[in-house]
ZAMARGU-4260 file (C-alpha; in steps of 0.2 Angstrom, whole numbers, plus 5000, padded with zeros to 4 digits):
<rodrens>
0) 5347/5148/5034 | 5334/5143/5021 | 5316/5149/5024 | 5301/5143/5015 | 5284/5151/5014
5) 5270/5137/5013 | 5254/5144/5008 | 5239/5132/5012 | 5223/5132/5002 | 5207/5141/5007
10) 5197/5145/4991 | 5194/5163/4987 | 5196/5167/5006 | 5215/5167/5002 | 5213/5186/5000
15) 5217/5185/5019 | 5234/5179/5015 | 5239/5195/5006 | 5237/5204/5023 | 5248/5191/5031
20) 5261/5193/5017 | 5261/5212/5020 | 5264/5210/5038 | 5278/5198/5036 | 5287/5209/5023
25) 5286/5224/5035 | 5296/5213/5047 | 5309/5211/5034 | 5306/5192/5032 | 5313/5185/5016
30) 5309/5168/5008 | 5320/5157/4997 | 5306/5146/4993 | 5287/5149/4990 | 5275/5134/4989
35) 5256/5135/4985 | 5242/5123/4986 | 5224/5125/4981 | 5219/5143/4984 | 5236/5146/4990
40) 5242/5145/4972 | 5235/5162/4970 | 5246/5170/4983 | 5261/5160/4977 | 5257/5165/4959
45) 5256/5184/4964 | 5273/5183/4973 | 5282/5173/4960 | 5275/5185/4947 | 5284/5199/4956
50) 5269/5208/4964 | 5274/5218/4980 | 5263/5215/4996 | 5255/5232/4993 | 5251/5228/4975
55) 5244/5211/4981 | 5232/5219/4993 | 5226/5232/4980 | 5224/5219/4967 | 5213/5209/4978
60) 5202/5224/4981 | 5198/5225/4963 | 5194/5207/4960 | 5176/5203/4955 | 5173/5186/4965
65) 5160/5182/4952 | 5174/5179/4940 | 5179/5164/4949 | 5164/5155/4942 | 5162/5152/4923
70) 5148/5141/4915 | 5150/5125/4906 | 5142/5123/4888 | 5123/5121/4890 | 5124/5103/4884
75) 5133/5098/4899 | 5119/5104/4910 | 5106/5096/4900 | 5114/5079/4904 | 5106/5080/4922
80) 5114/5081/4939 | 5120/5063/4939 | 5130/5066/4923 | 5136/5084/4926 | 5155/5086/4925
85) 5155/5100/4937 | 5146/5116/4942 | 5158/5126/4931 | 5175/5127/4923 | 5191/5136/4926
90) 5190/5148/4912 | 5185/5162/4924 | 5201/5159/4934 | 5212/5158/4919 | 5205/5173/4909
95) 5199/5185/4923 | 5205/5181/4940 | 5224/5178/4935 | 5225/5194/4925 | 5216/5204/4939
100) 5229/5197/4952 | 5244/5200/4941 | 5248/5182/4939 | 5257/5178/4923 | 5264/5161/4920
105) 5277/5167/4908 | 5284/5179/4920 | 5284/5166/4934 | 5294/5154/4923 | 5306/5168/4917
110) 5309/5174/4935 | 5312/5157/4942 | 5326/5153/4929 | 5336/5168/4934 | 5352/5165/4945
115) 5348/5166/4964 | 5329/5167/4961 | 5316/5163/4974 | 5311/5145/4971 | 5293/5141/4968
120) 5282/5126/4968 | 5264/5123/4964 | 5254/5107/4970 | 5243/5098/4958 | 5236/5081/4959
125) 5237/5069/4944 | 5221/5058/4946 | 5227/5043/4936 | 5241/5040/4948 | 5232/5048/4963
130) 5248/5057/4967 | 5252/5075/4971 | 5265/5084/4960 | 5275/5099/4967 | 5277/5107/4950
135) 5293/5118/4949 | 5290/5136/4945 | 5302/5134/4930 | 5290/5122/4922 | 5272/5127/4928
140) 5259/5135/4916 | 5243/5144/4919 | 5232/5129/4915 | 5241/5118/4927 | 5240/5132/4941
145) 5221/5133/4937 | 5219/5114/4938 | 5227/5115/4955 | 5212/5126/4961 | 5199/5115/4952
150) 5190/5108/4967 | 5180/5092/4962 | 5161/5095/4960 | 5164/5114/4958 | 5176/5115/4943
155) 5181/5103/4929 | 5199/5095/4930 | 5212/5098/4916 | 5213/5084/4904 | 5230/5084/4895
160) 5240/5071/4886 | 5230/5057/4893 | 5231/5063/4911 | 5219/5072/4923 | 5225/5086/4934
165) 5215/5093/4948 | 5215/5101/4965 | 5227/5093/4978 | 5215/5096/4992 | 5211/5078/4995
170) 5229/5073/4996 | 5236/5088/5004 | 5232/5106/5007 | 5249/5112/5012 | 5266/5105/5007
175) 5278/5106/5021 | 5286/5090/5015 | 5291/5099/4999 | 5299/5114/5009 | 5309/5101/5019
180) 5314/5092/5003 | 5321/5108/4996 | 5332/5111/5012 | 5321/5123/5022 | 5328/5126/5040
185) 5313/5137/5044 | 5295/5135/5038 | 5282/5148/5039 | 5265/5140/5036 | 5251/5152/5032
190) 5235/5142/5036 | 5217/5149/5033 | 5208/5132/5032 | 5196/5130/5047 | 5202/5119/5061
195) 5190/5120/5076 | 5180/5107/5085 | 5164/5112/5078 | 5154/5099/5067 | 5140/5106/5057
200) 5126/5099/5048 | 5122/5100/5029 | 5131/5096/5014 | 5142/5112/5013 | 5148/5111/5031
205) 5152/5093/5029 | 5161/5095/5013 | 5172/5108/5021 | 5174/5097/5036 | 5181/5083/5024
210) 5193/5096/5017 | 5199/5100/5035 | 5202/5082/5039 | 5212/5079/5023 | 5222/5095/5026
215) 5226/5091/5044 | 5229/5073/5041 | 5242/5077/5027 | 5250/5090/5038 | 5252/5079/5053
220) 5259/5065/5041 | 5272/5078/5036 | 5277/5081/5054 | 5278/5063/5058 | 5288/5059/5043
225) 5301/5073/5047 | 5302/5067/5065 | 5304/5049/5060 | 5320/5053/5050 | 5326/5066/5063
230) 5324/5081/5051 | 5324/5096/5062 | 5316/5113/5057 | 5308/5128/5065 | 5289/5130/5061
235) 5280/5146/5062 | 5261/5146/5059 | 5250/5161/5055 | 5232/5157/5056 | 5215/5165/5061
240) 5210/5164/5079 | 5192/5159/5072 | 5188/5150/5056 | 5187/5163/5041 | 5170/5165/5033
245) 5167/5152/5020 | 5168/5155/5001 | 5149/5157/4998 | 5149/5172/5010 | 5163/5180/5000
250) 5154/5176/4983 | 5138/5183/4989 | 5145/5199/4996 | 5143/5195/5014 | 5162/5198/5017
255) 5174/5207/5005 | 5192/5206/5000 | 5197/5222/5010 | 5190/5214/5026 | 5199/5198/5023
260) 5215/5207/5020 | 5214/5217/5035 | 5210/5202/5046 | 5225/5193/5038 | 5236/5208/5043
265) 5229/5208/5061 | 5232/5189/5063 | 5249/5190/5057 | 5253/5205/5068 | 5246/5195/5083
270) 5258/5180/5079 | 5273/5191/5076 | 5270/5200/5092 | 5271/5184/5102 | 5282/5173/5092
275) 5298/5165/5099 | 5313/5159/5089 | 5309/5141/5093 | 5292/5143/5084 | 5277/5132/5088
280) 5274/5113/5091 | 5273/5102/5076 | 5256/5094/5081 | 5238/5098/5078 | 5238/5113/5090
285) 5248/5123/5078 | 5233/5127/5067 | 5219/5125/5081 | 5205/5138/5081 | 5190/5141/5092
290) 5173/5145/5087 | 5168/5163/5089 | 5155/5168/5102 | 5138/5172/5094 | 5137/5190/5088
295) 5138/5200/5072 | 5152/5207/5060 | 5150/5224/5051 | 5160/5237/5043 | 5161/5255/5049
300) 5168/5267/5036 | 5171/5286/5040 | 5179/5299/5028 | 5187/5316/5029 | 5201/5326/5023
305) 5219/5329/5028 | 5232/5340/5020 | 5220/5343/5005 | 5218/5324/5001 | 5204/5312/5005
310) 5206/5302/5021 | 5197/5285/5024 | 5195/5275/5040 | 5187/5258/5039 | 5185/5246/5053
315) 5179/5228/5052 | 5171/5225/5069 | 5165/5208/5077 | 5154/5211/5092 | 5148/5196/5103
320) 5130/5197/5107 | 5133/5195/5125 | 5147/5206/5133 | 5159/5195/5143 | 5158/5180/5131
325) 5173/5187/5121 | 5181/5203/5118 | 5176/5213/5102 | 5188/5210/5087 | 5194/5225/5077
330) 5203/5225/5060 | 5204/5238/5046 | 5214/5252/5038 | 5218/5270/5037 | 5220/5276/5019
335) 5228/5293/5013 | 5238/5299/4998 | 5253/5302/5009 | 5255/5284/5016 | 5244/5273/5005
340) 5234/5260/5015 | 5240/5257/5033 | 5232/5242/5041 | 5227/5241/5059 | 5236/5230/5072
345) 5232/5226/5090 | 5214/5233/5088 | 5202/5236/5103 | 5185/5243/5105 | 5182/5253/5120
350) 5166/5262/5127 | 5165/5276/5140 | 5149/5284/5143 | 5143/5290/5126 | 5160/5288/5118
355) 5165/5273/5108 | 5183/5272/5103 | 5193/5261/5091 | 5211/5259/5096 | 5225/5251/5086
360) 5243/5253/5080 | 5247/5257/5062 | 5264/5258/5054 | 5268/5275/5046 | 5285/5281/5039
365) 5293/5265/5045 | 5288/5266/5063 | 5273/5262/5074 | 5260/5275/5079 | 5245/5274/5091
370) 5228/5277/5082 | 5212/5282/5091 | 5195/5285/5082 | 5181/5291/5094 | 5163/5292/5090
375) 5151/5301/5102 | 5135/5291/5100 | 5124/5303/5109 | 5105/5306/5104 | 5101/5324/5109
380) 5083/5329/5110 | 5075/5332/5094 | 5075/5323/5077 | 5093/5323/5074 | 5100/5306/5079
385) 5109/5304/5063 | 5118/5320/5065 | 5122/5316/5083 | 5131/5300/5079 | 5139/5302/5061
390) 5154/5312/5067 | 5171/5305/5073 | 5187/5312/5079 | 5203/5303/5073 | 5221/5305/5080
395) 5236/5296/5075 | 5254/5302/5077 | 5254/5321/5073 | 5238/5319/5062 | 5221/5324/5069
400) 5205/5326/5058 | 5186/5325/5060 | 5178/5311/5050 | 5160/5309/5045 | 5149/5294/5040
405) 5139/5297/5024 | 5122/5290/5020 | 5130/5278/5008 | 5143/5272/5021 | 5128/5270/5034
410) 5119/5260/5021 | 5135/5250/5018 | 5137/5247/5037 | 5119/5240/5038 | 5122/5229/5022
415) 5138/5222/5029 | 5130/5215/5045 | 5132/5197/5046 | 5131/5184/5060 | 5146/5175/5067
420) 5146/5160/5078 | 5128/5156/5073 | 5124/5141/5062 | 5108/5137/5054 | 5094/5149/5048
425) 5086/5152/5064 | 5102/5156/5074 | 5108/5167/5061 | 5092/5177/5059 | 5092/5179/5078
430) 5109/5186/5079 | 5105/5199/5065 | 5088/5203/5073 | 5097/5206/5090 | 5109/5219/5081
435) 5094/5227/5072 | 5084/5228/5088 | 5097/5235/5099 | 5104/5246/5086 | 5122/5251/5082
440) 5123/5264/5096 | 5116/5253/5110 | 5126/5237/5105 | 5143/5247/5105 | 5138/5255/5121
445) 5138/5238/5130 | 5157/5237/5128
</rodrens>
């Protein structure tokens, strides 16, 4: 059986895909073909350069997202907005992002030429023909890969030999057809483009909606073409339950790579836990998402020591403003020298009296362990509220440790608070104000 990994676009947010890849690797899934489109080119490039899932996650943690943007020559901006070629160019991707992620075009070509190597393809549109080319890994180069991520308006295209190469997003954002052309019997589609019923106002929201429509239109056309020719295959789709934060939130530091990676791992584990051999339906439901209930997202970090080495627990928590609207979401990781970074699966947030507990499963030493981290959010009489709530007790397998929140981590929690399920300045401000007014302690106690 030939299995293809089809990595859809999603801009910088494809850091989420690294967490998905890690979960799939833990299940022993191997792929004979990897295909990347738009932002998915980054994930495909890392895999085909030989990066392990663990390396992919750690490299994303070290990327400066500001490197995705690089300025044009000053003269281009002086032409005025109606003659501006783009906001920037792909030099930052080529010279900083690719090296930071371990993407090397020479290595990709060399590995692809080896007998029995994993096949690779990268989707780039040639504008003159208005045609998407699935460039084979044996022939691709870094400039073409960067061109495949050069979204019109934001980045200039690649001009080479009388042709213009750019992002394939307006033609397709995931190439299931290429996987089938190469003989795939099973396709794993890793989808991080939004697909919810929400229609937003404003140019950014509607630009994103256009991408969503193009992406889904091409995906459905692939399904219909396969059905028309009687081409059978099994489809598995890993996607977020809710749309991921948009690129500007990542670029401005409102969400970070570690959070996106842990969310990807959580979402992949959710699919793996429920999957059936027949896969999912080949229609629009396979990537469908729902909008989250209004609430807030924040990062909760605590640190301690175990076996003489630092121990870090980090939770990415989404809390709806109104209990009952939706269950809290939990992702994150536990990090220690003995086992590296172990991501949380099946996360839950529970509250009993003054105790708030994060529960999840993590994979340690090849097996699954139950994890519980309990914080006692009690404000005893006296001016010691900070001391009362900064300590937590961690238990996982045979490991037990006391963790604490530093002032820096408390500041990081407050800085990480971002509204979810709220659109427009007023709604977003109200969501954050509700968190600030009720406080971390009181909001968690509601659950």
